[in-house]
ChimeraX commands (.cxc) that place a marker at each C-alpha (Angstrom):
marker #1 position 142.60,57.48,157.38 radius 0.5
marker #1 position 139.24,58.39,156.09 radius 0.5
marker #1 position 136.41,59.84,158.16 radius 0.5
marker #1 position 132.58,59.14,157.61 radius 0.5
marker #1 position 130.14,61.43,159.12 radius 0.5
marker #1 position 126.85,59.64,159.76 radius 0.5
marker #1 position 123.64,61.34,158.47 radius 0.5
marker #1 position 119.98,60.82,159.12 radius 0.5
marker #1 position 119.90,57.89,156.71 radius 0.5
marker #1 position 122.50,55.80,158.63 radius 0.5
marker #1 position 120.98,56.83,161.99 radius 0.5
marker #1 position 120.48,54.26,164.73 radius 0.5
marker #1 position 121.90,51.23,163.33 radius 0.5
marker #1 position 124.82,48.70,164.30 radius 0.5
marker #1 position 128.22,49.54,163.27 radius 0.5
marker #1 position 128.79,46.15,161.57 radius 0.5
marker #1 position 125.57,46.42,159.40 radius 0.5
marker #1 position 126.70,50.01,158.24 radius 0.5
marker #1 position 130.04,48.78,157.39 radius 0.5
marker #1 position 128.74,45.91,155.48 radius 0.5
marker #1 position 126.91,48.26,153.33 radius 0.5
marker #1 position 129.47,50.78,153.17 radius 0.5
marker #1 position 132.23,48.33,152.21 radius 0.5
marker #1 position 130.03,46.08,150.38 radius 0.5
marker #1 position 132.76,44.24,148.54 radius 0.5
marker #1 position 134.87,43.44,151.45 radius 0.5
marker #1 position 134.97,39.79,153.08 radius 0.5
marker #1 position 132.76,39.65,156.28 radius 0.5
marker #1 position 135.68,38.54,158.34 radius 0.5
marker #1 position 137.73,41.55,157.12 radius 0.5
marker #1 position 135.22,43.96,158.64 radius 0.5
marker #1 position 135.18,42.25,162.25 radius 0.5
marker #1 position 138.98,41.91,162.20 radius 0.5
marker #1 position 139.42,45.69,161.44 radius 0.5
marker #1 position 136.86,46.56,164.21 radius 0.5
marker #1 position 138.69,44.12,166.62 radius 0.5
marker #1 position 142.34,45.56,165.78 radius 0.5
marker #1 position 140.76,49.13,166.34 radius 0.5
marker #1 position 141.50,49.96,162.69 radius 0.5
marker #1 position 138.00,51.14,162.71 radius 0.5
marker #1 position 136.63,53.50,165.45 radius 0.5
marker #1 position 133.63,55.62,166.20 radius 0.5
marker #1 position 134.25,59.13,167.60 radius 0.5
marker #1 position 138.00,58.25,167.96 radius 0.5
marker #1 position 137.13,55.48,170.53 radius 0.5
marker #1 position 137.21,51.89,170.15 radius 0.5
marker #1 position 134.04,50.39,169.00 radius 0.5
marker #1 position 132.30,46.85,168.75 radius 0.5
marker #1 position 130.32,45.27,165.94 radius 0.5
marker #1 position 127.13,45.90,167.90 radius 0.5
marker #1 position 127.87,49.63,168.77 radius 0.5
marker #1 position 124.89,51.62,167.72 radius 0.5
marker #1 position 125.75,54.74,165.50 radius 0.5
marker #1 position 123.69,57.85,165.48 radius 0.5
marker #1 position 123.33,60.83,163.18 radius 0.5
marker #1 position 126.47,63.01,163.68 radius 0.5
marker #1 position 128.71,60.32,164.82 radius 0.5
marker #1 position 132.20,60.06,163.12 radius 0.5
marker #1 position 133.60,56.76,162.02 radius 0.5
marker #1 position 137.26,56.67,161.43 radius 0.5
marker #1 position 138.85,54.09,158.96 radius 0.5
marker #1 position 142.51,53.65,159.53 radius 0.5
marker #1 position 142.95,51.93,156.05 radius 0.5
marker #1 position 144.48,52.99,152.90 radius 0.5
marker #1 position 142.39,54.71,150.19 radius 0.5
marker #1 position 143.34,51.87,147.90 radius 0.5
marker #1 position 141.83,49.43,150.36 radius 0.5
marker #1 position 138.77,51.45,151.02 radius 0.5
marker #1 position 138.06,52.39,147.23 radius 0.5
marker #1 position 138.40,48.63,146.44 radius 0.5
marker #1 position 135.74,47.48,148.84 radius 0.5
marker #1 position 133.30,50.30,148.33 radius 0.5
marker #1 position 130.49,49.04,146.05 radius 0.5
marker #1 position 130.04,50.88,142.88 radius 0.5
marker #1 position 126.61,52.11,142.26 radius 0.5
marker #1 position 125.31,51.26,138.75 radius 0.5
marker #1 position 123.70,53.91,136.74 radius 0.5
marker #1 position 119.97,53.75,136.85 radius 0.5
marker #1 position 118.44,53.08,133.39 radius 0.5
marker #1 position 114.73,53.67,133.78 radius 0.5
marker #1 position 112.87,55.75,131.43 radius 0.5
marker #1 position 109.52,55.21,133.00 radius 0.5
marker #1 position 107.86,58.31,134.36 radius 0.5
marker #1 position 106.33,57.30,137.88 radius 0.5
marker #1 position 102.55,58.25,138.22 radius 0.5
marker #1 position 102.81,60.18,141.47 radius 0.5
marker #1 position 99.65,60.58,143.62 radius 0.5
marker #1 position 101.41,62.04,146.57 radius 0.5
marker #1 position 104.87,63.25,147.81 radius 0.5
marker #1 position 106.45,65.00,150.46 radius 0.5
marker #1 position 110.04,65.10,151.88 radius 0.5
marker #1 position 109.85,61.45,153.37 radius 0.5
marker #1 position 107.54,59.39,151.11 radius 0.5
marker #1 position 106.28,59.06,147.58 radius 0.5
marker #1 position 103.23,57.17,146.67 radius 0.5
marker #1 position 103.09,55.78,143.11 radius 0.5
marker #1 position 100.24,54.35,141.17 radius 0.5
marker #1 position 101.76,51.29,139.46 radius 0.5
marker #1 position 100.18,50.16,136.29 radius 0.5
marker #1 position 99.43,46.57,135.32 radius 0.5
marker #1 position 102.49,44.86,133.61 radius 0.5
marker #1 position 105.22,46.77,135.23 radius 0.5
marker #1 position 107.29,45.07,138.18 radius 0.5
marker #1 position 107.47,46.55,141.61 radius 0.5
marker #1 position 111.34,46.13,141.62 radius 0.5
marker #1 position 113.85,44.54,139.28 radius 0.5
marker #1 position 113.65,40.68,139.36 radius 0.5
marker #1 position 117.02,39.63,137.48 radius 0.5
marker #1 position 120.29,40.90,136.10 radius 0.5
marker #1 position 118.62,41.79,132.89 radius 0.5
marker #1 position 117.28,45.21,133.22 radius 0.5
marker #1 position 113.46,45.56,133.03 radius 0.5
marker #1 position 111.53,48.79,133.79 radius 0.5
marker #1 position 110.25,48.68,137.30 radius 0.5
marker #1 position 108.83,51.11,139.78 radius 0.5
marker #1 position 111.86,51.22,142.03 radius 0.5
marker #1 position 114.34,52.22,139.32 radius 0.5
marker #1 position 111.71,54.77,137.88 radius 0.5
marker #1 position 111.42,56.36,141.45 radius 0.5
marker #1 position 115.20,56.49,141.97 radius 0.5
marker #1 position 115.65,58.28,138.42 radius 0.5
marker #1 position 112.92,60.67,139.36 radius 0.5
marker #1 position 114.60,61.55,142.69 radius 0.5
marker #1 position 118.06,61.85,141.10 radius 0.5
marker #1 position 116.72,64.27,138.34 radius 0.5
marker #1 position 115.06,66.20,141.05 radius 0.5
marker #1 position 118.34,66.31,143.08 radius 0.5
marker #1 position 116.95,64.61,146.13 radius 0.5
marker #1 position 119.06,61.61,145.74 radius 0.5
marker #1 position 122.75,61.74,144.88 radius 0.5
marker #1 position 124.08,58.09,144.67 radius 0.5
marker #1 position 127.76,59.08,145.05 radius 0.5
marker #1 position 126.89,60.82,148.27 radius 0.5
marker #1 position 124.39,58.30,149.66 radius 0.5
marker #1 position 126.94,55.52,149.99 radius 0.5
marker #1 position 124.79,53.15,152.04 radius 0.5
marker #1 position 121.06,54.15,151.65 radius 0.5
marker #1 position 119.14,53.99,148.28 radius 0.5
marker #1 position 115.46,55.03,148.28 radius 0.5
marker #1 position 113.35,51.89,148.37 radius 0.5
marker #1 position 109.60,50.75,148.43 radius 0.5
marker #1 position 107.84,49.40,151.37 radius 0.5
marker #1 position 105.17,47.30,149.77 radius 0.5
marker #1 position 105.00,45.34,146.69 radius 0.5
marker #1 position 102.53,44.19,144.05 radius 0.5
marker #1 position 102.33,41.49,141.50 radius 0.5
marker #1 position 103.37,42.42,138.05 radius 0.5
marker #1 position 99.66,42.27,136.85 radius 0.5
marker #1 position 98.27,43.88,139.86 radius 0.5
marker #1 position 97.88,47.69,139.64 radius 0.5
marker #1 position 97.75,50.05,142.49 radius 0.5
marker #1 position 99.68,52.13,145.20 radius 0.5
marker #1 position 103.19,51.52,145.94 radius 0.5
marker #1 position 104.66,53.29,149.00 radius 0.5
marker #1 position 108.31,54.68,148.51 radius 0.5
marker #1 position 110.62,55.81,151.18 radius 0.5
marker #1 position 112.94,58.55,150.49 radius 0.5
marker #1 position 115.22,58.12,153.62 radius 0.5
marker #1 position 116.09,55.46,156.18 radius 0.5
marker #1 position 113.88,56.56,158.85 radius 0.5
marker #1 position 110.65,56.65,156.81 radius 0.5
marker #1 position 111.69,53.13,155.45 radius 0.5
marker #1 position 112.05,51.93,158.95 radius 0.5
marker #1 position 108.87,53.44,160.33 radius 0.5
marker #1 position 106.68,52.37,157.58 radius 0.5
marker #1 position 108.09,48.76,157.30 radius 0.5
marker #1 position 107.31,48.57,161.08 radius 0.5
marker #1 position 103.64,49.88,160.74 radius 0.5
marker #1 position 102.97,47.51,157.89 radius 0.5
marker #1 position 104.58,44.56,159.93 radius 0.5
marker #1 position 102.26,45.51,162.94 radius 0.5
marker #1 position 99.15,45.80,160.59 radius 0.5
marker #1 position 98.88,49.46,161.32 radius 0.5
marker #1 position 98.73,50.76,157.66 radius 0.5
marker #1 position 95.35,49.84,156.06 radius 0.5
marker #1 position 95.43,48.54,152.50 radius 0.5
marker #1 position 92.44,48.47,150.34 radius 0.5
marker #1 position 91.92,46.61,146.88 radius 0.5
marker #1 position 89.16,46.82,144.33 radius 0.5
marker #1 position 88.42,43.56,142.44 radius 0.5
marker #1 position 85.52,42.27,140.09 radius 0.5
marker #1 position 84.50,38.67,140.80 radius 0.5
marker #1 position 82.11,36.13,139.32 radius 0.5
marker #1 position 79.21,35.80,141.73 radius 0.5
marker #1 position 76.81,38.04,143.71 radius 0.5
marker #1 position 78.07,39.18,146.90 radius 0.5
marker #1 position 75.44,41.15,149.05 radius 0.5
marker #1 position 76.87,41.45,152.55 radius 0.5
marker #1 position 80.16,42.52,153.96 radius 0.5
marker #1 position 82.05,39.70,155.69 radius 0.5
marker #1 position 85.31,38.76,157.25 radius 0.5
marker #1 position 86.86,35.43,156.52 radius 0.5
marker #1 position 89.87,33.76,157.98 radius 0.5
marker #1 position 91.83,30.64,156.64 radius 0.5
marker #1 position 95.31,29.26,156.30 radius 0.5
marker #1 position 97.40,29.91,153.18 radius 0.5
marker #1 position 99.92,27.26,152.06 radius 0.5
marker #1 position 102.21,28.16,149.12 radius 0.5
marker #1 position 103.68,25.77,146.59 radius 0.5
marker #1 position 107.11,27.44,145.87 radius 0.5
marker #1 position 107.82,25.48,142.72 radius 0.5
marker #1 position 104.46,26.47,141.28 radius 0.5
marker #1 position 104.30,29.74,142.79 radius 0.5
marker #1 position 100.73,28.97,143.64 radius 0.5
marker #1 position 98.82,29.06,147.11 radius 0.5
marker #1 position 96.04,26.80,148.34 radius 0.5
marker #1 position 93.55,27.93,151.17 radius 0.5
marker #1 position 92.55,25.62,154.02 radius 0.5
marker #1 position 90.26,25.97,156.98 radius 0.5
marker #1 position 92.73,23.92,159.22 radius 0.5
marker #1 position 96.37,24.99,160.02 radius 0.5
marker #1 position 98.58,22.62,157.95 radius 0.5
marker #1 position 102.26,22.43,158.38 radius 0.5
marker #1 position 103.94,25.31,156.77 radius 0.5
marker #1 position 100.52,27.28,156.19 radius 0.5
marker #1 position 100.04,30.84,157.31 radius 0.5
marker #1 position 97.06,32.40,158.89 radius 0.5
marker #1 position 95.22,34.89,156.62 radius 0.5
marker #1 position 92.19,37.36,157.37 radius 0.5
marker #1 position 90.48,39.09,154.55 radius 0.5
marker #1 position 87.78,41.68,154.68 radius 0.5
marker #1 position 85.25,41.59,151.87 radius 0.5
marker #1 position 82.90,44.54,151.26 radius 0.5
marker #1 position 80.57,44.65,148.18 radius 0.5
marker #1 position 80.38,47.89,146.49 radius 0.5
marker #1 position 78.18,46.98,143.50 radius 0.5
marker #1 position 76.50,43.80,142.27 radius 0.5
marker #1 position 75.14,43.36,138.84 radius 0.5
marker #1 position 74.34,40.68,136.25 radius 0.5
marker #1 position 76.16,37.96,138.10 radius 0.5
marker #1 position 79.26,40.09,138.90 radius 0.5
marker #1 position 80.44,41.90,142.09 radius 0.5
marker #1 position 82.63,44.92,142.47 radius 0.5
marker #1 position 84.38,44.17,145.89 radius 0.5
marker #1 position 86.48,46.26,148.29 radius 0.5
marker #1 position 88.88,44.03,149.89 radius 0.5
marker #1 position 90.96,44.92,152.98 radius 0.5
marker #1 position 94.05,42.88,153.86 radius 0.5
marker #1 position 94.34,42.26,157.48 radius 0.5
marker #1 position 97.23,39.97,156.76 radius 0.5
marker #1 position 99.42,40.41,153.64 radius 0.5
marker #1 position 100.27,36.96,152.20 radius 0.5
marker #1 position 101.33,36.06,148.43 radius 0.5
marker #1 position 98.15,35.86,146.32 radius 0.5
marker #1 position 95.95,36.17,149.31 radius 0.5
marker #1 position 93.05,38.08,147.67 radius 0.5
marker #1 position 92.98,35.89,144.55 radius 0.5
marker #1 position 93.44,32.66,146.27 radius 0.5
marker #1 position 91.01,33.35,149.07 radius 0.5
marker #1 position 88.21,34.62,146.90 radius 0.5
marker #1 position 88.59,31.76,144.46 radius 0.5
marker #1 position 88.48,29.22,147.35 radius 0.5
marker #1 position 84.99,30.94,148.39 radius 0.5
marker #1 position 83.80,30.54,144.94 radius 0.5
marker #1 position 84.26,33.96,143.84 radius 0.5
marker #1 position 87.06,33.89,141.20 radius 0.5
marker #1 position 88.57,37.23,140.08 radius 0.5
marker #1 position 87.86,37.96,136.39 radius 0.5
marker #1 position 90.82,37.68,134.25 radius 0.5
marker #1 position 92.93,35.62,136.79 radius 0.5
marker #1 position 94.71,32.94,134.86 radius 0.5
marker #1 position 96.15,31.24,138.05 radius 0.5
marker #1 position 93.08,30.97,140.33 radius 0.5
marker #1 position 90.21,32.10,138.01 radius 0.5
marker #1 position 87.66,30.45,135.65 radius 0.5
marker #1 position 88.76,29.54,132.30 radius 0.5
marker #1 position 85.46,30.15,130.73 radius 0.5
marker #1 position 85.06,33.63,132.34 radius 0.5
marker #1 position 88.57,34.67,131.48 radius 0.5
marker #1 position 88.03,33.59,127.96 radius 0.5
marker #1 position 84.82,35.85,127.74 radius 0.5
marker #1 position 86.54,38.83,129.22 radius 0.5
marker #1 position 89.67,38.29,126.90 radius 0.5
marker #1 position 87.41,38.09,123.79 radius 0.5
marker #1 position 85.44,41.14,124.80 radius 0.5
marker #1 position 87.92,43.45,126.58 radius 0.5
marker #1 position 91.32,41.76,125.74 radius 0.5
marker #1 position 91.77,41.27,129.42 radius 0.5
marker #1 position 94.57,39.03,129.93 radius 0.5
marker #1 position 95.35,39.36,133.57 radius 0.5
marker #1 position 93.46,39.62,136.95 radius 0.5
marker #1 position 91.45,42.53,137.67 radius 0.5
marker #1 position 92.92,43.65,140.87 radius 0.5
marker #1 position 93.76,47.24,141.93 radius 0.5
marker #1 position 95.35,48.37,145.12 radius 0.5
marker #1 position 93.40,51.71,145.23 radius 0.5
marker #1 position 93.65,53.13,148.72 radius 0.5
marker #1 position 96.29,53.32,151.61 radius 0.5
marker #1 position 95.55,54.54,155.00 radius 0.5
marker #1 position 98.30,55.48,157.36 radius 0.5
marker #1 position 98.34,54.78,161.10 radius 0.5
marker #1 position 100.68,53.80,163.90 radius 0.5
marker #1 position 103.62,56.11,162.70 radius 0.5
marker #1 position 105.63,58.21,165.15 radius 0.5
marker #1 position 108.31,60.88,165.27 radius 0.5
marker #1 position 108.84,62.62,161.91 radius 0.5
marker #1 position 106.09,60.69,160.13 radius 0.5
marker #1 position 103.24,61.14,162.61 radius 0.5
marker #1 position 101.73,63.86,160.40 radius 0.5
marker #1 position 100.62,60.98,158.09 radius 0.5
marker #1 position 98.48,59.20,160.84 radius 0.5
marker #1 position 94.71,59.21,159.79 radius 0.5
marker #1 position 95.44,60.26,156.31 radius 0.5
marker #1 position 94.38,58.16,153.40 radius 0.5
marker #1 position 95.17,58.21,149.76 radius 0.5
marker #1 position 93.65,56.90,146.66 radius 0.5
marker #1 position 95.10,55.76,143.14 radius 0.5
marker #1 position 92.55,55.89,140.32 radius 0.5
marker #1 position 91.91,52.77,138.03 radius 0.5
marker #1 position 93.79,53.21,134.66 radius 0.5
marker #1 position 93.17,51.99,131.11 radius 0.5
marker #1 position 91.25,48.87,130.50 radius 0.5
marker #1 position 90.33,48.29,134.09 radius 0.5
marker #1 position 88.38,51.54,134.28 radius 0.5
marker #1 position 86.53,50.62,131.04 radius 0.5
marker #1 position 85.56,47.23,132.34 radius 0.5
marker #1 position 84.30,48.71,135.65 radius 0.5
marker #1 position 82.13,51.34,133.71 radius 0.5
marker #1 position 80.80,48.80,131.32 radius 0.5
marker #1 position 79.68,46.28,133.97 radius 0.5
marker #1 position 78.33,48.61,136.63 radius 0.5
marker #1 position 77.59,51.87,134.99 radius 0.5
marker link #1:1,2 radius 0.2
marker link #1:2,3 radius 0.2
marker link #1:3,4 radius 0.2
marker link #1:4,5 radius 0.2
marker link #1:5,6 radius 0.2
marker link #1:6,7 radius 0.2
marker link #1:7,8 radius 0.2
marker link #1:8,9 radius 0.2
marker link #1:9,10 radius 0.2
marker link #1:10,11 radius 0.2
marker link #1:11,12 radius 0.2
marker link #1:12,13 radius 0.2
marker link #1:13,14 radius 0.2
marker link #1:14,15 radius 0.2
marker link #1:15,16 radius 0.2
marker link #1:16,17 radius 0.2
marker link #1:17,18 radius 0.2
marker link #1:18,19 radius 0.2
marker link #1:19,20 radius 0.2
marker link #1:20,21 radius 0.2
marker link #1:21,22 radius 0.2
marker link #1:22,23 radius 0.2
marker link #1:23,24 radius 0.2
marker link #1:24,25 radius 0.2
marker link #1:25,26 radius 0.2
marker link #1:26,27 radius 0.2
marker link #1:27,28 radius 0.2
marker link #1:28,29 radius 0.2
marker link #1:29,30 radius 0.2
marker link #1:30,31 radius 0.2
marker link #1:31,32 radius 0.2
marker link #1:32,33 radius 0.2
marker link #1:33,34 radius 0.2
marker link #1:34,35 radius 0.2
marker link #1:35,36 radius 0.2
marker link #1:36,37 radius 0.2
marker link #1:37,38 radius 0.2
marker link #1:38,39 radius 0.2
marker link #1:39,40 radius 0.2
marker link #1:40,41 radius 0.2
marker link #1:41,42 radius 0.2
marker link #1:42,43 radius 0.2
marker link #1:43,44 radius 0.2
marker link #1:44,45 radius 0.2
marker link #1:45,46 radius 0.2
marker link #1:46,47 radius 0.2
marker link #1:47,48 radius 0.2
marker link #1:48,49 radius 0.2
marker link #1:49,50 radius 0.2
marker link #1:50,51 radius 0.2
marker link #1:51,52 radius 0.2
marker link #1:52,53 radius 0.2
marker link #1:53,54 radius 0.2
marker link #1:54,55 radius 0.2
marker link #1:55,56 radius 0.2
marker link #1:56,57 radius 0.2
marker link #1:57,58 radius 0.2
marker link #1:58,59 radius 0.2
marker link #1:59,60 radius 0.2
marker link #1:60,61 radius 0.2
marker link #1:61,62 radius 0.2
marker link #1:62,63 radius 0.2
marker link #1:63,64 radius 0.2
marker link #1:64,65 radius 0.2
marker link #1:65,66 radius 0.2
marker link #1:66,67 radius 0.2
marker link #1:67,68 radius 0.2
marker link #1:68,69 radius 0.2
marker link #1:69,70 radius 0.2
marker link #1:70,71 radius 0.2
marker link #1:71,72 radius 0.2
marker link #1:72,73 radius 0.2
marker link #1:73,74 radius 0.2
marker link #1:74,75 radius 0.2
marker link #1:75,76 radius 0.2
marker link #1:76,77 radius 0.2
marker link #1:77,78 radius 0.2
marker link #1:78,79 radius 0.2
marker link #1:79,80 radius 0.2
marker link #1:80,81 radius 0.2
marker link #1:81,82 radius 0.2
marker link #1:82,83 radius 0.2
marker link #1:83,84 radius 0.2
marker link #1:84,85 radius 0.2
marker link #1:85,86 radius 0.2
marker link #1:86,87 radius 0.2
marker link #1:87,88 radius 0.2
marker link #1:88,89 radius 0.2
marker link #1:89,90 radius 0.2
marker link #1:90,91 radius 0.2
marker link #1:91,92 radius 0.2
marker link #1:92,93 radius 0.2
marker link #1:93,94 radius 0.2
marker link #1:94,95 radius 0.2
marker link #1:95,96 radius 0.2
marker link #1:96,97 radius 0.2
marker link #1:97,98 radius 0.2
marker link #1:98,99 radius 0.2
marker link #1:99,100 radius 0.2
marker link #1:100,101 radius 0.2
marker link #1:101,102 radius 0.2
marker link #1:102,103 radius 0.2
marker link #1:103,104 radius 0.2
marker link #1:104,105 radius 0.2
marker link #1:105,106 radius 0.2
marker link #1:106,107 radius 0.2
marker link #1:107,108 radius 0.2
marker link #1:108,109 radius 0.2
marker link #1:109,110 radius 0.2
marker link #1:110,111 radius 0.2
marker link #1:111,112 radius 0.2
marker link #1:112,113 radius 0.2
marker link #1:113,114 radius 0.2
marker link #1:114,115 radius 0.2
marker link #1:115,116 radius 0.2
marker link #1:116,117 radius 0.2
marker link #1:117,118 radius 0.2
marker link #1:118,119 radius 0.2
marker link #1:119,120 radius 0.2
marker link #1:120,121 radius 0.2
marker link #1:121,122 radius 0.2
marker link #1:122,123 radius 0.2
marker link #1:123,124 radius 0.2
marker link #1:124,125 radius 0.2
marker link #1:125,126 radius 0.2
marker link #1:126,127 radius 0.2
marker link #1:127,128 radius 0.2
marker link #1:128,129 radius 0.2
marker link #1:129,130 radius 0.2
marker link #1:130,131 radius 0.2
marker link #1:131,132 radius 0.2
marker link #1:132,133 radius 0.2
marker link #1:133,134 radius 0.2
marker link #1:134,135 radius 0.2
marker link #1:135,136 radius 0.2
marker link #1:136,137 radius 0.2
marker link #1:137,138 radius 0.2
marker link #1:138,139 radius 0.2
marker link #1:139,140 radius 0.2
marker link #1:140,141 radius 0.2
marker link #1:141,142 radius 0.2
marker link #1:142,143 radius 0.2
marker link #1:143,144 radius 0.2
marker link #1:144,145 radius 0.2
marker link #1:145,146 radius 0.2
marker link #1:146,147 radius 0.2
marker link #1:147,148 radius 0.2
marker link #1:148,149 radius 0.2
marker link #1:149,150 radius 0.2
marker link #1:150,151 radius 0.2
marker link #1:151,152 radius 0.2
marker link #1:152,153 radius 0.2
marker link #1:153,154 radius 0.2
marker link #1:154,155 radius 0.2
marker link #1:155,156 radius 0.2
marker link #1:156,157 radius 0.2
marker link #1:157,158 radius 0.2
marker link #1:158,159 radius 0.2
marker link #1:159,160 radius 0.2
marker link #1:160,161 radius 0.2
marker link #1:161,162 radius 0.2
marker link #1:162,163 radius 0.2
marker link #1:163,164 radius 0.2
marker link #1:164,165 radius 0.2
marker link #1:165,166 radius 0.2
marker link #1:166,167 radius 0.2
marker link #1:167,168 radius 0.2
marker link #1:168,169 radius 0.2
marker link #1:169,170 radius 0.2
marker link #1:170,171 radius 0.2
marker link #1:171,172 radius 0.2
marker link #1:172,173 radius 0.2
marker link #1:173,174 radius 0.2
marker link #1:174,175 radius 0.2
marker link #1:175,176 radius 0.2
marker link #1:176,177 radius 0.2
marker link #1:177,178 radius 0.2
marker link #1:178,179 radius 0.2
marker link #1:179,180 radius 0.2
marker link #1:180,181 radius 0.2
marker link #1:181,182 radius 0.2
marker link #1:182,183 radius 0.2
marker link #1:183,184 radius 0.2
marker link #1:184,185 radius 0.2
marker link #1:185,186 radius 0.2
marker link #1:186,187 radius 0.2
marker link #1:187,188 radius 0.2
marker link #1:188,189 radius 0.2
marker link #1:189,190 radius 0.2
marker link #1:190,191 radius 0.2
marker link #1:191,192 radius 0.2
marker link #1:192,193 radius 0.2
marker link #1:193,194 radius 0.2
marker link #1:194,195 radius 0.2
marker link #1:195,196 radius 0.2
marker link #1:196,197 radius 0.2
marker link #1:197,198 radius 0.2
marker link #1:198,199 radius 0.2
marker link #1:199,200 radius 0.2
marker link #1:200,201 radius 0.2
marker link #1:201,202 radius 0.2
marker link #1:202,203 radius 0.2
marker link #1:203,204 radius 0.2
marker link #1:204,205 radius 0.2
marker link #1:205,206 radius 0.2
marker link #1:206,207 radius 0.2
marker link #1:207,208 radius 0.2
marker link #1:208,209 radius 0.2
marker link #1:209,210 radius 0.2
marker link #1:210,211 radius 0.2
marker link #1:211,212 radius 0.2
marker link #1:212,213 radius 0.2
marker link #1:213,214 radius 0.2
marker link #1:214,215 radius 0.2
marker link #1:215,216 radius 0.2
marker link #1:216,217 radius 0.2
marker link #1:217,218 radius 0.2
marker link #1:218,219 radius 0.2
marker link #1:219,220 radius 0.2
marker link #1:220,221 radius 0.2
marker link #1:221,222 radius 0.2
marker link #1:222,223 radius 0.2
marker link #1:223,224 radius 0.2
marker link #1:224,225 radius 0.2
marker link #1:225,226 radius 0.2
marker link #1:226,227 radius 0.2
marker link #1:227,228 radius 0.2
marker link #1:228,229 radius 0.2
marker link #1:229,230 radius 0.2
marker link #1:230,231 radius 0.2
marker link #1:231,232 radius 0.2
marker link #1:232,233 radius 0.2
marker link #1:233,234 radius 0.2
marker link #1:234,235 radius 0.2
marker link #1:235,236 radius 0.2
marker link #1:236,237 radius 0.2
marker link #1:237,238 radius 0.2
marker link #1:238,239 radius 0.2
marker link #1:239,240 radius 0.2
marker link #1:240,241 radius 0.2
marker link #1:241,242 radius 0.2
marker link #1:242,243 radius 0.2
marker link #1:243,244 radius 0.2
marker link #1:244,245 radius 0.2
marker link #1:245,246 radius 0.2
marker link #1:246,247 radius 0.2
marker link #1:247,248 radius 0.2
marker link #1:248,249 radius 0.2
marker link #1:249,250 radius 0.2
marker link #1:250,251 radius 0.2
marker link #1:251,252 radius 0.2
marker link #1:252,253 radius 0.2
marker link #1:253,254 radius 0.2
marker link #1:254,255 radius 0.2
marker link #1:255,256 radius 0.2
marker link #1:256,257 radius 0.2
marker link #1:257,258 radius 0.2
marker link #1:258,259 radius 0.2
marker link #1:259,260 radius 0.2
marker link #1:260,261 radius 0.2
marker link #1:261,262 radius 0.2
marker link #1:262,263 radius 0.2
marker link #1:263,264 radius 0.2
marker link #1:264,265 radius 0.2
marker link #1:265,266 radius 0.2
marker link #1:266,267 radius 0.2
marker link #1:267,268 radius 0.2
marker link #1:268,269 radius 0.2
marker link #1:269,270 radius 0.2
marker link #1:270,271 radius 0.2
marker link #1:271,272 radius 0.2
marker link #1:272,273 radius 0.2
marker link #1:273,274 radius 0.2
marker link #1:274,275 radius 0.2
marker link #1:275,276 radius 0.2
marker link #1:276,277 radius 0.2
marker link #1:277,278 radius 0.2
marker link #1:278,279 radius 0.2
marker link #1:279,280 radius 0.2
marker link #1:280,281 radius 0.2
marker link #1:281,282 radius 0.2
marker link #1:282,283 radius 0.2
marker link #1:283,284 radius 0.2
marker link #1:284,285 radius 0.2
marker link #1:285,286 radius 0.2
marker link #1:286,287 radius 0.2
marker link #1:287,288 radius 0.2
marker link #1:288,289 radius 0.2
marker link #1:289,290 radius 0.2
marker link #1:290,291 radius 0.2
marker link #1:291,292 radius 0.2
marker link #1:292,293 radius 0.2
marker link #1:293,294 radius 0.2
marker link #1:294,295 radius 0.2
marker link #1:295,296 radius 0.2
marker link #1:296,297 radius 0.2
marker link #1:297,298 radius 0.2
marker link #1:298,299 radius 0.2
marker link #1:299,300 radius 0.2
marker link #1:300,301 radius 0.2
marker link #1:301,302 radius 0.2
marker link #1:302,303 radius 0.2
marker link #1:303,304 radius 0.2
marker link #1:304,305 radius 0.2
marker link #1:305,306 radius 0.2
marker link #1:306,307 radius 0.2
marker link #1:307,308 radius 0.2
marker link #1:308,309 radius 0.2
marker link #1:309,310 radius 0.2
marker link #1:310,311 radius 0.2
marker link #1:311,312 radius 0.2
marker link #1:312,313 radius 0.2
marker link #1:313,314 radius 0.2
marker link #1:314,315 radius 0.2
marker link #1:315,316 radius 0.2
marker link #1:316,317 radius 0.2
marker link #1:317,318 radius 0.2
marker link #1:318,319 radius 0.2
marker link #1:319,320 radius 0.2
marker link #1:320,321 radius 0.2
marker link #1:321,322 radius 0.2
view
């Protein structure tokens, strides 16, 4: 028999969901069968798949060590050598300023440097995360940015933080602001709505005024910061957060993002590539404002954090707008 003590990272979840993570290699039917046959109990009592487990609960596995070890997923060693650019950190969250060209998370079996693995490596080195001890929870990110979009990534160090922040994002309580440079003169702040339709095969979106089948409503707030020589530096707030929303929405309005190879102007992109070697969209998630958090994270409510522009993007902003 092996006993598992539930800690705060496994608090308040269904028993079957916990076991599917703990015994990741086990067939799904095996887990339910063991619960039904009372080979798996909670606090020495009969349990059910939907039983909610809490911090401090004890789960008894009346299985051989050989069976348990066979079904426990072995965590791979993190290979990241990327040092995260941290702009804020506390016991629950970590805010990382992601540079252009880096993935938010791993995308294939072939390892490539990404923010998630760099964050995990950093926390392992600090001694805040020990993979062999944390069997079912791994620090994770709460938002994602495209490879060629820079900006703030929110990392959660524990399950409660991940749960609360994801819920706040889902309910549009966490405000996300971006900076971008577009072709065209924008003089007044405005809010625009539309419907975004994604072509999965081409990984490209189109924006429509009417609600087409399969489309999703989008709301984008556009605020001009500077306008000069036919270009505008904008602050964009996402009320909804859809794939390529900013780039697609601005392009549909006649304000293409400079450097954007998918939705932008080939002629403008060529100009910025020749003069600045800009080979990606000029888009930076520069500010996060927390709201709607409760319990252990309520201290973050009302706080905002900014991440500075880096490298070529900062140079282009200075050159265009002074």
